[in-house]
Backbone bond lengths (Angstrom), bond angles and torsions (degrees), N, CA, C in turn:
res aa  C-N    CA-C-N  psi(-1)  N-CA   C-N-CA  omega(-1)  CA-C   N-CA-C  phi
1 X - - - 1.449 - - 1.527 109.08 -
2 X 1.301 116.46 137.34 1.461 121.20 -179.97 1.514 111.31 -81.03
3 X 1.323 116.82 142.20 1.460 118.08 172.15 1.527 109.26 -68.95
4 X 1.335 117.34 159.05 1.467 118.37 178.04 1.533 110.12 -61.01
5 X 1.302 113.98 157.19 1.469 119.92 177.66 1.524 108.55 -65.15
6 X 1.332 117.98 128.57 1.466 119.13 178.34 1.530 111.50 -58.01
7 X 1.325 116.31 139.79 1.465 121.22 -177.07 1.533 113.58 -52.36
8 X 1.349 119.22 -44.57 1.475 117.30 -179.86 1.527 113.39 -59.33
9 X 1.334 116.15 -36.66 1.454 119.63 179.49 1.519 110.96 -72.03
10 X 1.342 116.73 -44.91 1.465 120.38 176.81 1.538 110.32 -59.02
11 X 1.327 116.03 -45.01 1.470 120.70 179.83 1.529 111.32 -61.76
12 X 1.327 116.39 -41.03 1.475 119.84 -179.80 1.526 110.95 -64.65
13 X 1.328 116.79 -44.64 1.463 119.73 178.93 1.527 111.09 -64.17
14 X 1.315 115.80 -35.24 1.463 119.88 -179.37 1.524 112.22 -75.00
15 X 1.310 116.97 -21.50 1.464 121.64 -179.87 1.532 109.70 -106.18
16 X 1.313 115.62 47.17 1.467 122.53 -178.62 1.512 109.63 -130.49
17 X 1.315 115.81 142.40 1.470 122.18 172.32 1.519 107.67 -94.55
18 X 1.333 116.64 118.36 1.456 122.34 179.02 1.528 107.86 -97.78
19 X 1.342 116.60 121.51 1.461 120.23 -171.97 1.520 112.10 -133.93
20 X 1.332 114.33 146.54 1.455 121.63 170.54 1.523 107.65 -146.05
21 X 1.310 115.69 159.44 1.468 121.31 178.72 1.528 108.83 -116.81
22 X 1.330 114.73 141.35 1.467 121.19 176.16 1.515 107.67 -157.07
23 X 1.328 116.13 140.99 1.476 121.86 177.03 1.522 112.70 53.90
24 X 1.316 116.97 35.33 1.468 120.62 177.41 1.509 114.42 76.80
25 X 1.334 118.52 10.26 1.468 122.02 179.31 1.523 109.50 -121.24
26 X 1.319 115.69 150.64 1.458 122.23 175.96 1.519 108.58 -103.16
27 X 1.327 116.72 127.91 1.464 122.39 -178.62 1.523 108.37 -111.84
28 X 1.333 116.00 141.29 1.460 120.75 -176.18 1.526 110.79 -136.40
29 X 1.320 115.24 141.74 1.469 122.01 176.04 1.514 109.02 -134.95
30 X 1.338 114.40 154.25 1.462 122.42 172.83 1.512 107.81 -135.67
31 X 1.318 116.29 143.32 1.460 121.23 177.01 1.528 108.22 -58.49
32 X 1.341 115.60 131.80 1.463 121.56 178.12 1.504 114.80 87.90
33 X 1.340 117.34 -1.18 1.456 120.34 -179.01 1.533 110.79 -123.19
34 X 1.318 115.53 148.56 1.470 122.02 173.99 1.523 108.18 -84.20
35 X 1.312 116.39 136.57 1.458 121.69 174.48 1.524 108.36 -110.57
36 X 1.345 117.68 98.81 1.464 118.69 178.97 1.528 112.48 -57.98
37 X 1.338 117.49 -35.92 1.465 119.81 -178.61 1.529 110.93 -66.28
38 X 1.322 117.56 -42.72 1.462 119.66 178.34 1.521 110.01 -69.21
39 X 1.325 117.69 -35.89 1.470 120.28 176.47 1.527 110.65 -59.47
40 X 1.328 117.11 -44.08 1.466 120.16 177.74 1.533 110.26 -64.08
41 X 1.319 116.39 -42.64 1.457 121.41 179.06 1.534 110.51 -59.30
42 X 1.337 117.12 -46.15 1.458 120.78 179.13 1.531 110.93 -61.63
43 X 1.333 116.29 -40.63 1.461 120.44 177.27 1.527 110.17 -60.92
44 X 1.328 116.75 -46.60 1.470 120.82 178.69 1.528 111.97 -60.31
45 X 1.337 116.33 -31.83 1.467 120.92 -178.78 1.532 112.36 -88.28
46 X 1.341 116.59 0.19 1.474 122.96 178.99 1.527 112.95 60.12
47 X 1.333 116.12 40.96 1.459 122.03 174.00 1.525 108.95 -131.47
48 X 1.308 115.48 155.64 1.463 121.01 -179.17 1.510 112.69 -85.62
49 X 1.343 117.62 -27.74 1.460 119.62 -170.96 1.518 111.43 -152.32
50 X 1.316 114.27 165.31 1.457 123.11 173.87 1.510 108.75 -145.25
51 X 1.337 114.68 161.78 1.460 121.48 -176.24 1.514 110.38 -130.31
52 X 1.328 115.53 134.75 1.455 121.83 170.48 1.518 106.68 -93.39
53 X 1.339 116.31 112.97 1.459 121.89 -177.63 1.514 109.47 -124.50
54 X 1.311 115.73 127.24 1.456 122.18 176.27 1.523 108.90 -104.49
55 X 1.310 116.94 156.93 1.467 121.35 172.54 1.526 110.36 -105.81
56 X 1.315 117.44 -5.83 1.456 122.26 -175.70 1.529 111.28 -68.13
57 X 1.323 116.34 150.04 1.465 125.26 167.84 1.529 113.01 42.15
58 X 1.344 118.07 68.99 1.463 119.76 -176.11 1.526 112.24 -61.90
59 X 1.336 115.73 150.08 1.451 121.32 -178.62 1.516 114.39 -121.90
60 X 1.336 118.30 -12.63 1.465 119.87 175.57 1.529 108.16 -82.78
61 X 1.332 117.16 145.76 1.466 118.46 177.93 1.525 110.46 -68.50
62 X 1.315 114.40 151.84 1.465 119.44 171.72 1.523 107.61 -68.03
63 X 1.325 118.21 154.55 1.471 119.98 178.92 1.529 110.78 -50.95
64 X 1.343 115.80 129.29 1.452 121.19 179.62 1.512 114.93 88.96
65 X 1.340 118.26 -10.98 1.464 121.61 179.23 1.519 110.10 -90.47
66 X 1.317 116.25 153.83 1.464 121.29 175.90 1.520 109.63 -80.02
67 X 1.336 116.09 149.92 1.467 121.84 177.62 1.520 109.09 -80.06
68 X 1.319 115.86 135.44 1.467 120.61 173.24 1.521 106.74 -126.66
69 X 1.316 115.61 172.46 1.455 118.89 175.44 1.521 111.29 -92.60
70 X 1.316 116.80 6.61 1.463 120.90 179.62 1.531 109.53 -81.12
71 X 1.295 115.44 136.99 1.457 121.70 176.79 1.514 106.93 -127.28
72 X 1.325 116.73 88.54 1.461 118.88 -174.34 1.522 111.99 -65.87
73 X 1.315 115.15 140.93 1.456 120.85 174.27 1.521 107.30 -85.05
74 X 1.325 116.28 118.70 1.454 120.60 176.90 1.514 110.24 -78.38
75 X 1.310 116.17 163.37 1.460 120.65 177.37 1.531 109.01 -72.62
76 X 1.327 117.74 159.87 1.469 118.90 175.82 1.525 112.63 -55.64
77 X 1.317 118.20 -37.28 1.463 121.25 179.01 1.521 111.37 -65.41
78 X 1.351 116.74 -42.80 1.463 120.56 178.34 1.538 110.56 -64.50
79 X 1.330 116.97 -42.34 1.458 120.05 179.10 1.518 111.84 -67.01
80 X 1.324 117.50 -36.67 1.472 120.52 177.33 1.530 110.01 -62.80
81 X 1.316 117.05 -40.13 1.464 120.51 178.29 1.534 110.57 -65.69
82 X 1.314 117.20 -38.20 1.472 120.94 178.46 1.534 110.25 -67.83
83 X 1.336 116.99 -36.86 1.466 120.49 177.24 1.527 110.14 -63.38
84 X 1.312 117.53 -43.75 1.472 120.82 176.97 1.529 110.30 -61.37
85 X 1.338 116.37 -37.85 1.465 120.19 177.57 1.529 110.54 -62.92
86 X 1.338 117.01 -44.06 1.468 121.04 178.06 1.521 110.14 -59.66
87 X 1.317 116.83 -51.17 1.452 119.48 -178.03 1.529 111.55 -63.44
88 X 1.338 117.19 -35.83 1.468 120.59 176.26 1.527 111.28 -64.70
89 X 1.328 116.90 -42.64 1.470 121.01 177.12 1.519 110.65 -61.00
90 X 1.336 116.11 -44.31 1.465 119.16 179.73 1.521 111.05 -63.79
91 X 1.323 117.11 -37.81 1.451 120.76 177.51 1.520 112.25 -63.71
92 X 1.326 116.76 -39.17 1.467 121.01 179.70 1.526 111.53 -72.92
93 X 1.327 116.61 -36.99 1.467 120.78 -175.42 1.523 112.08 -80.92
94 X 1.323 116.67 -17.52 1.454 119.68 -176.27 1.515 110.11 79.74
95 X 1.275 116.57 -165.90 1.459 119.93 -177.04 1.517 111.09 91.35
96 X 1.307 114.05 171.48 1.463 119.89 -177.48 1.528 109.18 -109.39
97 X 1.328 113.85 133.74 1.452 119.28 -179.43 1.541 109.48 -155.23
98 X 1.318 114.16 163.89 1.467 122.38 -178.95 1.522 108.12 -137.28
99 X 1.336 118.23 139.89 1.461 118.93 174.81 1.532 109.87 -57.32
100 X 1.312 116.76 142.00 1.460 120.88 178.60 1.523 110.12 -132.98
101 X 1.314 114.28 160.89 1.463 120.80 172.55 1.516 107.93 -132.41
102 X 1.324 115.15 140.51 1.456 121.84 173.70 1.528 107.51 -107.10
103 X 1.326 115.96 117.68 1.467 120.74 -179.07 1.524 109.52 -107.40
104 X 1.342 117.63 105.96 1.460 120.52 179.92 1.532 111.59 -67.35
105 X 1.321 115.04 147.70 1.472 120.08 174.91 1.530 110.54 -66.39
106 X 1.324 116.64 -35.15 1.467 122.90 -178.07 1.525 108.93 -85.69
107 X 1.344 117.70 117.19 1.466 119.60 -178.83 1.527 114.02 -64.79
108 X 1.329 117.70 -12.23 1.462 120.29 176.59 1.525 111.36 -71.24
109 X 1.352 116.68 -23.14 1.459 120.27 177.13 1.524 108.38 -94.73
110 X 1.331 118.33 128.07 1.471 119.52 -179.76 1.520 111.92 -74.60
111 X 1.324 117.91 153.13 1.469 121.06 173.62 1.526 109.73 -61.61
112 X 1.323 115.79 153.70 1.461 121.23 175.55 1.516 109.03 -127.26
113 X 1.322 115.04 138.22 1.455 120.27 176.58 1.525 109.49 -101.25
114 X 1.310 115.13 158.91 1.453 120.26 178.73 1.510 109.80 -173.90
115 X 1.322 115.27 -141.10 1.462 121.15 -178.60 1.522 109.90 -139.04
116 X 1.330 115.78 140.41 1.458 121.84 167.11 1.519 104.72 -94.54
117 X 1.335 115.58 113.48 1.458 122.09 -171.87 1.520 108.84 -108.01
118 X 1.316 116.44 125.32 1.455 120.65 176.61 1.535 108.59 -76.41
119 X 1.324 115.92 128.05 1.466 120.33 -179.93 1.521 109.72 -81.90
120 X 1.312 114.74 129.68 1.464 121.39 171.19 1.527 107.83 -145.13
121 X 1.291 117.94 -176.02 1.461 121.64 -174.79 1.523 112.57 -60.61
122 X 1.321 118.27 -25.02 1.462 121.58 -176.92 1.526 113.25 -94.58
123 X 1.308 117.85 2.81 1.453 121.19 -174.07 1.523 110.99 -96.76
124 X 1.325 117.06 119.16 1.465 122.29 177.46 1.536 108.00 -105.67
125 X 1.324 115.80 77.72 1.459 120.96 -177.71 1.524 110.72 -61.60
126 X 1.314 116.95 -46.92 1.459 121.02 -177.08 1.532 110.81 -61.09
127 X 1.324 116.29 -44.85 1.465 119.68 178.30 1.516 111.77 -62.47
128 X 1.311 116.81 -41.88 1.466 120.64 178.84 1.528 110.50 -65.80
129 X 1.333 117.35 -43.49 1.466 120.60 178.81 1.526 110.93 -61.71
130 X 1.340 116.94 -41.71 1.468 120.12 177.12 1.524 110.79 -64.34
131 X 1.335 116.37 -43.12 1.458 121.00 179.37 1.527 110.48 -57.61
132 X 1.310 116.51 -39.26 1.476 121.63 179.80 1.525 112.60 -85.10
133 X 1.360 115.74 -1.96 1.471 122.99 179.29 1.527 112.25 61.89
134 X 1.319 115.88 35.31 1.461 120.23 177.69 1.516 110.17 -83.87
135 X 1.303 116.17 140.91 1.469 122.84 -177.80 1.531 111.56 -83.21
136 X 1.333 117.13 -24.50 1.458 121.49 -177.10 1.520 109.49 -161.96
137 X 1.326 114.81 167.42 1.459 121.89 172.02 1.525 107.43 -147.99
138 X 1.315 116.31 165.04 1.457 121.51 179.20 1.525 108.11 -103.75
139 X 1.330 115.59 124.24 1.468 121.57 -177.47 1.514 108.78 -114.62
140 X 1.329 115.62 137.61 1.456 120.74 177.01 1.527 108.26 -126.86
141 X 1.319 114.54 123.82 1.464 123.19 176.80 1.523 106.63 -104.26
142 X 1.316 116.12 142.87 1.475 120.19 179.60 1.528 111.47 -45.39
143 X 1.330 114.79 130.71 1.465 123.34 173.59 1.526 114.28 59.32
144 X 1.327 116.53 24.08 1.466 121.17 175.98 1.527 109.01 -130.37
145 X 1.334 116.55 155.98 1.466 118.44 177.54 1.535 111.13 -63.92
146 X 1.303 115.99 143.78 1.465 121.25 174.90 1.524 108.27 -64.65
147 X 1.335 116.27 142.12 1.455 120.13 -179.08 1.525 110.45 -128.43
148 X 1.310 114.73 153.48 1.459 122.14 174.45 1.519 106.64 -92.60
149 X 1.332 117.41 119.66 1.455 121.36 -179.60 1.512 109.19 -109.95
150 X 1.333 115.56 125.76 1.458 120.63 177.36 1.516 109.94 -76.87
151 X 1.330 116.17 149.51 1.459 122.37 179.80 1.522 107.70 -101.48
152 X 1.341 118.31 114.64 1.462 119.69 177.14 1.517 110.25 -76.30
153 X 1.327 115.35 157.70 1.455 119.38 172.58 1.515 109.40 -63.32
154 X 1.293 118.12 155.96 1.471 122.78 -174.74 1.526 112.40 -58.62
155 X 1.328 119.12 -36.87 1.461 119.79 -176.77 1.514 112.96 -84.42
156 X 1.330 119.99 -4.31 1.465 122.41 179.92 1.509 111.62 -75.77
């Protein structure tokens, strides 16, 4: 069983602007808020929801490792390599996605890049998040507030 998300990390994710660009427009979401623009975009794309997923600074333990509350900050080079891995995985798995950036309100937290992934029947968000060892992602459902969803371990 995973320990709860540490408050500083939960607070940082909640105080972040999640953004992607498509069709010449910039779309933005925040945890706990409805994004009418993203809701319209999802409707136009014929999907109910999308997920902002980063590959930066993984928080799930590697298989066989014990869970800790430590969330190491990787170097920019390490995070760039993880971002390329995410985009490569998305390319292999198919589906529709757009590069995204998460801009924290607190300048002490660095921005994180990732993908805004449109959810459809072929999209395994949870499997991808586990593969990238991400502890959480931000999910937005049409006309509902964006939420932070924790990623359980595979055997949970």
